[in-house]
C-alpha distance (Angstrom), angle and dihedral (degrees) to the residues before:
residue distance angle dihedral
T1 . . .
D2 3.78 . .
L3 3.78 114.0 .
Y4 3.78 123.6 -144.1
P5 3.82 113.0 -113.4
Y6 3.83 92.7 -105.0
Q7 3.83 89.6 50.2
R8 3.80 90.9 52.0
E9 3.80 88.4 48.2
G10 3.83 90.8 51.2
A11 3.81 93.4 47.9
L12 3.82 92.9 47.3
F13 3.81 90.3 46.3
A14 3.82 89.8 53.7
V15 3.81 92.2 49.0
S16 3.80 94.7 47.3
A17 3.82 93.9 43.5
G18 3.80 94.4 46.0
R19 3.81 90.8 -157.4
C20 3.81 118.1 39.4
L21 3.79 150.8 139.1
I22 3.81 120.7 -118.1
G23 3.79 108.0 -162.1
D24 3.81 106.5 -177.7
D25 3.79 125.9 150.2
M26 3.80 119.9 -97.8
G27 3.79 114.9 -75.6
L28 3.81 97.0 23.8
G29 3.80 94.6 107.6
K30 3.79 108.5 -99.7
T31 3.82 88.4 156.3
I32 3.80 94.2 56.9
Q33 3.82 90.7 45.4
A34 3.82 90.5 53.8
L35 3.82 92.4 46.3
A36 3.81 91.7 47.9
A37 3.81 89.2 50.5
A38 3.83 91.6 48.5
E39 3.81 91.5 50.1
L40 3.81 90.9 49.0
M41 3.81 90.8 48.2
A42 3.80 89.1 51.8
K43 3.82 89.9 54.8
L44 3.80 98.1 39.5
F45 3.81 103.5 32.9
N46 3.81 101.2 21.2
I47 3.81 94.2 -123.0
Q48 3.80 111.0 175.3
K49 3.82 106.6 179.2
V50 3.80 126.0 56.8
L51 3.80 121.6 179.5
I52 3.79 115.1 -162.5
I53 3.80 115.9 -164.5
S54 3.79 114.9 -165.6
P55 3.79 141.0 147.4
T56 3.82 111.2 -72.8
S57 3.81 91.6 -110.6
L58 3.82 91.7 60.4
K59 3.83 101.6 47.1
Y60 3.79 95.4 92.4
Q61 3.79 91.6 41.6
W62 3.81 87.2 58.0
K63 3.80 90.0 47.5
T64 3.82 90.6 53.1
E65 3.82 91.9 48.7
I66 3.81 92.4 48.0
E67 3.81 91.8 50.5
K68 3.80 90.7 46.3
F69 3.82 98.3 48.1
T70 3.82 105.4 27.7
D71 3.78 138.9 40.2
K72 3.80 94.2 -140.4
P73 3.83 123.2 115.4
V74 3.81 116.7 -105.0
Q75 3.81 130.2 -160.3
V76 3.82 125.7 -164.3
I77 3.81 110.6 -146.3
E78 3.81 110.5 -140.5
G79 3.78 144.1 119.6
L80 3.77 132.2 61.1
N81 3.80 122.9 -20.9
Y82 3.83 95.9 -91.4
Q83 3.83 91.1 45.6
R84 3.80 91.5 51.8
R85 3.82 90.0 47.8
Q86 3.83 88.4 56.1
C87 3.82 90.1 48.9
Y88 3.81 91.1 56.6
Q89 3.80 90.1 50.4
K90 3.83 94.1 52.8
E91 3.79 116.8 95.2
S92 3.79 112.5 -105.8
F93 3.77 137.1 138.2
Y94 3.81 93.9 -143.6
K95 3.81 125.6 41.7
L96 3.81 120.1 -173.4
I97 3.79 122.3 -153.0
N98 3.80 134.7 165.4
Y99 3.80 123.5 -123.9
E100 3.81 94.0 -111.0
L101 3.82 92.2 62.4
V102 3.80 97.5 52.8
F103 3.80 95.8 85.9
R104 3.82 91.6 46.8
D105 3.81 94.2 46.2
I106 3.80 101.5 35.5
D107 3.81 93.7 115.6
M108 3.82 92.4 47.9
I109 3.82 90.5 47.7
R110 3.80 90.9 50.2
S111 3.79 92.6 50.1
W112 3.83 90.4 48.2
A113 3.86 86.4 51.2
P114 3.82 106.0 -158.5
D115 3.80 118.5 -144.1
L116 3.81 92.6 -151.9
I117 3.80 129.5 26.8
I118 3.80 119.4 -163.2
L119 3.81 116.5 -164.6
D120 3.80 112.8 -160.5
E121 3.81 120.3 -162.6
A122 3.80 86.6 11.4
Q123 3.79 91.8 -175.6
R124 3.83 81.7 89.0
I125 3.82 86.4 82.2
K126 3.82 96.3 42.3
N127 3.81 92.2 108.6
W128 3.81 105.2 67.1
K129 3.82 90.9 -163.2
T130 3.83 96.0 65.6
R131 3.78 122.4 99.4
T132 3.82 89.9 -126.1
A133 3.81 93.0 56.4
Q134 3.79 93.2 44.6
Y135 3.82 93.8 51.6
V136 3.81 95.6 42.4
K137 3.81 89.2 52.9
Q138 3.82 89.7 54.6
L139 3.82 90.7 63.1
E140 3.78 116.4 102.1
S141 3.80 131.5 -151.0
T142 3.77 136.9 148.4
F143 3.80 92.0 -124.2
A144 3.81 131.6 34.7
I145 3.79 135.8 -179.7
V146 3.78 118.7 -170.0
L147 3.81 117.5 -163.4
T148 3.79 125.3 -164.1
G149 3.76 139.5 148.8
T150 3.81 91.0 -161.2
P151 3.83 111.2 40.7
I152 3.82 89.9 164.1
E153 3.81 121.8 28.1
N154 3.79 104.6 156.0
R155 3.80 114.7 -8.7
I156 3.80 135.7 23.1
E157 3.82 88.7 -124.2
E158 3.83 86.7 74.7
L159 3.81 90.7 67.3
H160 3.81 89.8 49.3
S161 3.81 90.9 52.3
I162 3.81 93.3 49.9
M163 3.81 92.4 45.3
E164 3.81 90.6 52.0
F165 3.81 88.6 71.5
I166 3.81 91.4 53.9
D167 3.80 98.0 42.4
R168 3.80 120.9 -8.2
R169 3.81 92.5 -157.3
H170 3.82 101.7 40.8
L171 3.81 97.9 92.5
G172 3.79 95.6 27.7
P173 3.80 125.3 -128.4
L174 3.81 116.2 -23.0
Y175 3.83 95.3 -118.8
Q176 3.82 91.0 54.8
F177 3.81 93.5 43.2
V178 3.81 91.1 51.9
H179 3.83 91.8 45.7
N180 3.83 91.5 51.4
H181 3.79 97.1 47.4
R182 3.81 111.5 27.6
I183 3.80 124.4 84.4
V184 3.80 112.6 -155.3
D185 3.81 133.7 -176.0
E186 3.82 125.7 -128.1
S187 3.81 91.8 -80.0
G188 3.83 93.0 51.9
K189 3.82 95.7 -105.8
V190 3.82 114.6 145.7
I191 3.81 109.2 -113.9
G192 3.81 100.4 166.3
Y193 3.80 149.2 -28.6
Q194 3.80 134.9 -102.3
N195 3.82 142.3 -167.7
L196 3.81 92.0 24.5
Q197 3.81 94.4 153.1
S198 3.81 89.8 63.6
């Protein structure tokens, strides 16, 4: 399919960065940008395994998009433990899993060893204290693309948590990040933010 110029720019940005966040509004085609980037990475870097982590409700939507826009095999990971184990063993370029299964399947994911991980609706890992966020951040891959329409909903710490998956060191430690960017009143209540361009 033909991509819009901003979609081409997003896909090329993802390929050149290697690990990145694409934060476009809903409906602007983050899925197609991620798929275009994955296809380019397959050609340029010979990646062969892409794990896409999304909410359960979007797994089959991803499958449909992959079948529509690529010629690569796709496998939806679901079912009981032994069924999921078989899914990981089947040959496929794309594997689709929902966030809730990551902590159960972390060993199987590690042994499959994806080259690229795509996180869809990445605000699911915005709270660094949740089990989901902690297990997703334990996954390793050479390349990563994080997709979200809402990188920050309530607190700036959410952006830090999402960015930790992409590059643990990019924004520095959380305590320092918060100190540099939050403005608090005498009682410690957050009343604003500063130095956001940095």
